[in-house]
C-alpha positions in Angstrom: 0.0 0.0 0.0 2.8 2.4 0.6 4.2 1.9 -2.8 0.7 2.7 -4.3 0.5 5.8 -2.3 4.0 7.0 -3.8 2.7 6.3 -7.2 -0.4 8.3 -6.7 1.7 11.4 -5.6 3.9 11.1 -8.7 1.1 11.1 -11.3 0.7 14.6 -11.4 3.9 15.1 -13.3 4.3 13.0 -16.4 6.2 9.7 -17.0 8.4 7.8 -19.5 9.6 4.4 -21.1 10.7 1.0 -20.0 13.4 -1.2 -21.3 12.6 -3.3 -24.3 14.0 -6.3 -26.2 17.0 -5.7 -28.5 15.2 -5.2 -31.8 11.5 -5.1 -32.4 9.3 -4.5 -35.5 5.5 -3.7 -35.6 3.1 -2.6 -38.1 0.0 -0.4 -37.8 -2.2 -2.8 -39.6 -1.8 -6.2 -41.2 -4.6 -5.7 -43.8 -5.1 -2.7 -46.0 -6.3 -1.9 -49.5 -4.2 -1.5 -52.6 -1.9 1.5 -52.5 -2.5 2.2 -48.9 0.6 2.8 -46.7 1.6 0.2 -44.2 3.5 2.2 -41.3 6.2 -0.1 -40.2 8.0 0.7 -36.7 11.4 -0.7 -35.8 12.4 -0.2 -32.2 15.6 -0.9 -30.3 17.0 0.1 -27.0 20.8 0.7 -26.8 23.4 2.3 -24.7 24.2 6.1 -25.3 27.5 5.2 -26.9 26.3 2.4 -29.3 26.4 3.0 -33.1 23.0 1.9 -34.8 22.5 1.7 -38.5 18.9 1.0 -39.7 18.5 -0.6 -43.3 17.9 1.7 -46.2 16.5 0.3 -49.5 13.9 1.2 -52.2 12.1 -2.1 -51.5 11.7 -4.6 -48.6 10.9 -7.9 -50.2 7.9 -7.4 -52.5 6.9 -4.1 -50.9 7.8 -0.7 -52.1 9.3 1.9 -49.6 7.4 5.2 -50.2 8.4 6.8 -47.0 11.7 6.9 -45.1 11.0 8.7 -41.7 13.6 10.2 -39.6 14.9 8.3 -36.4 13.3 9.3 -33.2 15.5 9.2 -30.0 13.9 8.9 -26.6 16.1 9.0 -23.5 15.4 6.2 -21.1 17.7 6.7 -18.1 21.2 5.7 -19.1 19.9 4.2 -22.4 18.4 5.6 -25.7 15.4 4.0 -27.2 15.7 4.5 -31.1 12.5 4.3 -33.3 12.8 4.1 -37.1 9.6 4.1 -39.1 9.1 3.2 -42.8 6.0 3.6 -45.2 5.4 0.5 -47.4 2.9 -0.2 -50.0 2.0 -2.6 -52.7 -0.3 -2.1 -55.8 -1.2 -5.8 -56.4 -3.5 -7.7 -54.2 -2.4 -10.7 -52.2 -0.6 -11.9 -49.1 2.9 -10.7 -48.6 5.6 -10.7 -45.9 7.4 -7.9 -44.4 10.8 -9.6 -44.3 13.2 -9.7 -41.4 15.1 -6.3 -41.4 18.7 -6.1 -40.5 19.8 -3.6 -37.8 23.5 -3.1 -37.3 24.5 -2.4 -33.6 28.2 -1.6 -33.1 28.9 -3.7 -36.3 26.7 -6.7 -35.2 23.6 -7.5 -37.3 20.4 -8.1 -35.5 17.2 -9.2 -37.3 13.6 -8.3 -36.6 10.7 -10.8 -36.8 9.0 -11.1 -40.3 5.3 -9.9 -40.3 2.7 -11.3 -42.7 0.4 -8.7 -44.1 -2.5 -8.8 -46.8 -3.3 -6.3 -49.6 -7.0 -6.4 -50.6 -8.8 -4.7 -53.5 -11.9 -2.4 -53.2 -14.9 -4.6 -54.0 -17.6 -2.8 -56.2 -20.9 -4.6 -56.8 -22.3 -3.0 -60.0 -25.5 -5.1 -59.8 -26.6 -3.8 -56.5 -24.8 -0.4 -56.5 -27.0 2.2 -58.4 -25.2 4.2 -61.1 -25.5 7.9 -61.2 -24.6 10.5 -63.7 -21.3 12.4 -63.2 -22.0 15.5 -61.0 -20.6 18.9 -61.8 -17.8 20.1 -59.8 -18.8 21.7 -56.5 -16.4 23.4 -54.1 -16.3 22.6 -50.5 -18.8 24.4 -48.3 -17.3 27.5 -46.9 -14.2 27.2 -48.9 -14.2 30.9 -50.2 -11.3 32.5 -48.5 -13.1 35.8 -47.7 -10.2 37.1 -45.6 -8.0 37.1 -48.7 -10.6 38.9 -50.8 -11.0 41.4 -47.9 -7.2 41.9 -47.8 -7.0 42.4 -51.5 -9.7 45.1 -51.5 -7.9 47.0 -48.6 -4.7 46.8 -50.7 -6.5 48.2 -53.8 -8.1 51.0 -51.8 -4.8 52.0 -50.2 -3.1 51.9 -53.5 -5.9 54.1 -55.1 -5.5 56.6 -52.3 -1.7 56.5 -52.6 -2.0 57.2 -56.4 -4.5 60.0 -55.9 -2.3 61.6 -53.3 0.8 61.5 -55.4 -1.1 63.2 -58.3 -2.5 65.9 -56.1 0.9 66.5 -54.7 2.5 66.7 -58.1 -0.3 69.0 -59.4 0.3 71.3 -56.3 4.1 71.3 -56.9 3.5 72.2 -60.6 1.2 75.1 -59.4 3.8 76.3 -57.1 6.3 76.5 -59.9 4.1 78.8 -61.9 5.1 82.4 -60.8 2.3 84.9 -61.3 3.6 88.4 -62.2 1.3 91.5 -61.7 2.5 93.4 -64.7 4.4 92.6 -68.1 7.4 94.7 -67.0 7.8 92.8 -63.8 7.7 89.5 -65.8 10.2 90.7 -68.3 12.6 92.1 -65.5 12.4 88.8 -63.7 12.9 86.6 -66.8 16.0 88.6 -67.8 17.5 88.0 -64.3 16.6 84.4 -64.5 18.2 84.1 -68.0 21.4 85.8 -66.7 21.6 83.2 -63.8 21.6 80.3 -66.3 24.8 81.5 -68.0 23.9 80.0 -71.2 26.2 81.7 -73.5 29.2 81.2 -71.0 28.6 77.5 -71.5 28.6 77.8 -75.3 24.7 77.7 -75.7 24.6 81.0 -77.7 21.7 80.0 -79.8 19.5 79.1 -76.7 20.5 82.3 -75.1 19.5 84.6 -78.0 16.3 82.6 -78.5 15.3 83.2 -74.9 16.4 86.8 -75.0 14.4 87.8 -77.9 11.3 85.8 -76.6 11.4 87.8 -73.5 11.4 91.0 -75.5 8.6 89.8 -78.0 6.4 88.5 -75.1 6.7 91.9 -73.3 5.6 93.7 -76.5 2.8 91.5 -77.3 1.4 91.6 -73.6 2.0 95.3 -73.1 1.3 96.9 -76.6 -1.0 94.2 -77.8 0.5 93.3 -81.1 1.4 89.7 -82.3 5.1 90.1 -81.6 5.9 86.3 -81.2 4.5 85.5 -84.7 6.0 88.5 -86.5 9.2 88.6 -88.4 11.7 91.3 -87.4 10.7 93.7 -90.1 7.2 93.2 -89.5 7.5 93.9 -85.7 9.4 97.1 -86.3 6.9 98.3 -88.7 4.0 97.4 -86.2 5.8 99.2 -83.4 6.2 102.3 -85.6 2.5 102.4 -86.5 1.3 101.9 -82.8 3.6 104.6 -81.6 2.1 106.9 -84.3 -1.5 106.0 -83.5 -1.2 106.1 -79.7 1.3 108.9 -79.7 3.9 106.8 -77.8 7.2 108.7 -77.5 9.5 106.2 -79.2 12.8 107.4 -80.6 14.3 106.0 -83.6 17.4 104.9 -81.8 15.2 102.6 -79.5 13.6 100.9 -82.5 17.1 100.6 -84.2 18.6 98.9 -81.0 15.7 96.4 -81.0 16.0 95.8 -84.8 19.8 95.0 -84.3 19.3 92.5 -81.5 16.6 90.8 -83.4 18.6 90.6 -86.6 21.6 89.3 -84.6 19.3 86.6 -83.1 18.1 85.6 -86.6 21.8 85.2 -87.6 22.7 83.1 -84.6 19.6 80.9 -84.9 19.6 80.4 -88.8 23.0 81.3 -90.0 25.0 79.8 -87.1 26.6 83.2 -86.3 28.9 83.3 -83.2 29.0 86.9 -81.9 31.7 87.8 -79.5 31.4 88.3 -75.7 31.2 92.0 -75.8 28.6 91.9 -78.6 26.5 89.5 -76.5 26.6 91.7 -73.5 25.7 94.8 -75.7 22.7 93.0 -77.0 21.5 92.1 -73.6 21.8 95.9 -72.5 19.9 96.9 -75.7 17.1 94.7 -74.9 16.8 95.8 -71.2 17.1 99.4 -72.4 14.3 98.8 -75.1 11.9 97.3 -72.7 12.4 100.0 -70.2 11.9 102.7 -72.8 8.7 101.1 -74.1 7.4 100.9 -70.5 8.1 104.5 -69.9 6.6 105.6 -73.3 3.1 104.0 -72.6 0.9 106.2 -70.5 0.1 105.0 -67.3 -3.7 103.8 -66.6 -5.5 103.4 -63.4 -6.3 99.7 -63.2 -8.5 98.1 -60.8 -6.8 95.8 -58.3 -8.7 92.7 -59.5 -5.8 90.3 -60.1 -4.9 89.6 -56.6 -8.5 89.3 -55.4 -9.2 87.0 -58.4 -6.2 84.9 -57.5 -7.2 84.7 -53.9 -10.7 83.6 -54.9 -9.3 81.0 -57.3 -6.9 79.7 -54.6 -9.7 79.3 -52.2 -12.0 77.6 -54.7 -9.1 75.2 -55.5 -8.8 74.3 -51.9 -12.5 73.7 -51.7 -12.3 71.5 -54.7 -9.5 69.5 -53.1 -11.2 69.2 -49.9 -14.5 67.9 -51.7 -12.4 65.4 -53.7 -10.9 64.1 -50.5 -14.2 63.8 -48.8 -15.5 61.9 -51.9 -12.7 59.6 -51.9 -12.9 58.8 -48.2 -16.7 58.3 -48.5 -16.2 56.0 -51.5 -13.5 54.0 -49.7 -15.7 53.7 -46.6 -18.7 52.6 -48.7 -16.6 49.9 -50.6 -15.2 48.8 -47.2 -18.6 48.7 -45.7 -20.1 46.8 -48.8 -17.4 44.3 -48.7 -17.7 43.8 -44.9 -21.4 43.4 -45.1 -21.2 40.8 -47.8 -18.6 38.9 -45.9 -20.7 39.0 -42.7 -23.8 37.9 -44.5 -22.0 34.9 -46.0 -19.8 33.8 -43.1 -21.5 35.4 -40.1 -20.5 38.0 -37.7 -18.6 35.8 -35.2 -16.5 34.4 -38.1 -15.6 37.9 -39.5 -14.8 39.3 -36.1 -12.6 36.4 -35.1 -10.8 36.6 -38.5 -10.1 40.3 -38.1 -9.0 40.1 -34.5 -6.7 37.0 -35.2 -8.5 34.8 -32.7 -6.1 32.4 -31.2 -8.5 29.4 -31.1 -9.5 30.0 -34.7 -5.9 30.1 -35.8 -5.3 26.9 -33.9 -8.2 25.1 -35.2 -7.7 26.1 -39.0 -3.9 25.7 -38.9 -1.7 22.8 -39.9 -2.0 19.9 -37.3 0.6 17.5 -36.2 0.1 13.9 -35.6 2.9 12.2 -33.5 3.6 9.7 -30.7 4.5 10.7 -27.2 5.8 8.9 -24.2 5.9 5.2 -23.2 3.5 3.5 -23.3 3.0 5.5 -26.6 0.1 7.9 -27.1 -0.5 8.7 -30.7 -2.4 12.0 -30.9 -3.1 14.9 -33.3 -2.7 18.3 -32.0 -2.7 22.0 -33.5 0.9 22.4 -32.1 3.9 20.1 -31.3 3.9 19.1 -27.6 7.1 20.0 -25.8 8.8 17.6 -23.4 8.8 19.1 -19.9 11.7 19.1 -17.6 12.2 15.9 -15.5 11.3 16.9 -11.9 11.4 13.3 -10.5 14.0 11.5 -12.6 16.7 11.8 -10.1 18.3 10.1 -7.2 15.3 10.8 -5.1 12.8 8.9 -7.5 11.1 6.1 -5.8 12.4 2.7 -6.6 9.0 1.5 -8.0 9.1 4.1 -11.0 10.9 2.7 -13.8 10.4 5.8 -16.0 8.2 8.9 -16.7 7.7 11.4 -19.4 5.4 14.4 -19.7 4.6 16.6 -22.7 2.6 19.8 -23.1 1.5 22.8 -25.2 0.0 26.0 -23.8 -1.4 26.7 -20.4 -4.8 27.5 -19.0 -4.5 31.2 -20.0 -4.2 30.1 -23.7 -7.2 29.4 -26.0 -6.4 25.6 -25.7 -4.0 23.6 -23.6 -3.0 19.9 -23.5 -0.7 17.8 -21.3 0.2 14.2 -21.8 1.7 12.0 -19.1 3.1 8.4 -19.2 4.5 6.3 -16.4 6.0 2.8 -16.2 6.3 1.0 -12.9 8.2 -2.1 -11.9 5.1 -2.9 -9.7 2.4 -4.3 -12.0 -0.2 -3.8 -9.4 -3.3 -2.1 -11.0 -4.0 1.4 -9.5 -7.6 2.3 -9.3 -8.3 5.0 -12.0 -10.6 7.0 -9.8 -7.7 7.5 -7.4 -5.5 8.7 -10.3 -8.2 11.1 -11.2 -8.5 12.5 -7.7 -4.9 13.0 -7.4 -4.8 14.8 -10.7 -7.6 17.1 -9.5 -5.8 17.9 -6.4 -2.7 18.8 -8.3 -4.9 21.3 -10.4 -6.0 22.9 -7.1 -2.5 23.3 -6.1 -1.8 25.1 -9.2 -4.4 27.7 -8.3 -7.5 26.1 -9.9 -10.7 26.8 -7.8 -14.2 25.6 -7.7 -13.4 22.3 -9.4 -16.7 20.7 -10.4 -16.7 17.3 -12.3 -18.0 14.1 -13.4 -16.6 10.8 -14.6 -17.3 7.9 -16.8 -15.8 5.2 -19.1 -14.0 5.9 -22.4 -12.8 3.3 -24.9 -10.1 4.2 -27.7 -10.6 3.1 -31.3 -8.2 0.2 -30.7 -10.2 -1.1 -27.8 -8.3 0.1 -24.7 -10.8 1.2 -21.9 -10.0 3.9 -19.4 -11.6 6.6 -17.3 -12.9 10.0 -18.6 -13.3 12.8 -16.2 -15.0 16.1 -17.4 -15.9 19.4 -15.6 -15.1 23.0 -14.9 -12.8 25.1 -12.7 -12.0 28.7 -12.3 -8.6 30.4 -12.2 -7.7 34.0 -11.2 -5.4 36.1 -13.5 -2.7 37.6 -11.3 -2.3 40.4 -13.6 -6.0 41.6 -14.2 -7.3 39.9 -11.0 -10.2 38.6 -13.0 -11.6 35.1 -12.7 -12.0 32.8 -15.9 -13.9 29.6 -16.0 -12.3 26.7 -17.9 -13.7 23.3 -19.1 -11.5 20.4 -18.8 -11.4 16.7 -20.1 -9.1 14.1 -18.4 -8.5 10.6 -19.8 -6.6 8.1 -17.8 -5.6 4.6 -18.9 -3.9 1.9 -16.6 -2.1 -1.0 -18.1 0.0 -3.5 -16.5 2.9 -1.6 -15.2 2.1 1.4 -17.2 -0.1 4.6 -16.9 -1.2 6.9 -19.8 -3.0 10.3 -19.0 -4.2 13.2 -21.1 -5.6 16.4 -19.9 -7.4 19.1 -22.2 -8.7 22.5 -21.1 -10.1 25.5 -22.8 -12.2 28.5 -21.7 -15.7 27.4 -21.1 -18.1 28.3 -23.9 -15.4 28.8 -26.5 -16.5 27.3 -29.7 -13.0 27.0 -31.1 -11.7 25.4 -28.0 -14.6 22.8 -28.0 -13.9 21.9 -31.7 -10.2 21.5 -31.1 -10.8 19.2 -28.2 -13.2 17.1 -30.1 -10.6 16.7 -33.0 -7.8 15.8 -30.5 -10.0 13.3 -28.5 -11.1 11.5 -31.9 -7.5 11.0 -32.7 -6.4 9.3 -29.6 -4.5 6.0 -30.2 -2.8 4.1 -27.4 0.0 1.6 -27.6 -0.6 -1.5 -25.4 2.3 -2.1 -23.0 1.9 -5.9 -22.8 1.7 -6.2 -26.8 5.0 -4.2 -27.0 6.7 -6.5 -24.6 5.7 -9.4 -26.7 7.0 -8.2 -30.0 
């Protein structure tokens, strides 16, 4: 009785493997259909310094090797248990034998036992089975990835906003570059200064210099005196100036007109005859143009003009700002409308909860819809499918203080009670083959939960049988736990599965927030995947 009590106290942590024979081979099923995978497992227990080589070949006898899995290593005290798995198949029906496989340990060859298997065909009774027309292709229900469409729409809207903003910024920059002059004389004066700063003729661009110089003069004459100076030849422009001066009684001297004529003719020679004036001639022509423009300006009588231009410019500026604001409001409204339409359609098809959990990256939803992993843990082995890989916990009892009755223990877990879903697996092997009552183990486990700050534990229990026929105890219930940071209490739902074989105990604990639909679905899928390795069968292989 003392040894049993010690075992009860140890079960809250979680256990390991026992020693096995030298080389063992097992198969997940001895009868499968054509093309199905026979999963073969080869096990051996060796010292940590031993060198082990498993067989590698494209075929084992008449069976094709379609998968060659990595070797799993499990520490078992001072020894290692090496587990090698193969995937075999056969595409012809009949009875076959998985041959004895050679395993080299420190250069010495050990053979496994041979295992007979059967490959059967899929029987189809065309007389009793009704025949139907070929159906059209139908996608799986709920297969539309609305989250991807939603993301695409957001990207398109953001891209449209970025393009619009870039265009507006470019247009604003181009408007800023346009300088508005109050009078033609101001424009001509500033353009002459700008031309001088370019230093065109100093860089050898004499033709470009004269073109721009004469254009400034012609533009001033056209805007100030209202004659088509830009379209007129030199002779036509001089004649037109003389006529206007005579009609409007402008005080223009013959020297002024002659200076303008000389510069225009010089420019014609540079542009069309490739003439190259000297530096002093270029400076003189520039001074003539400046003097001509000033003289023309002084010759024109001053008129009292209404100050309309600044007001009009201010009004136009305000109107432009209003237009831009209106465009921004329209774009924002259109974007919000498009988002609302897409969101409403998504909610109508998938439901509010689905949309909310997707947008908020609900942890339970991510776990449920992610890629699951199927693996075997501990000894006696527990094969189970989980949303994340279970990590081995530190060995708290595998030391000198470990009771002599315990051969080995292992524990694996993923998540804790604060997560959307948590799971822990415990295995234990004992040198004492006395059966421990499962309700005692259940009670001891719940007491450990209580020592880990679980409160108000309420539960029930009943029988549970795995698909391969191993019976055990199933405990279900709820408990509460207080978050030390927020000081809020959360209620959790748990399911506890305990199996007691001769000398071996297997335990699985699942927990998730009560009422969480994703946690419930995850638990159901995990429970449906539970497969247990029978300890006494392994010993006999």
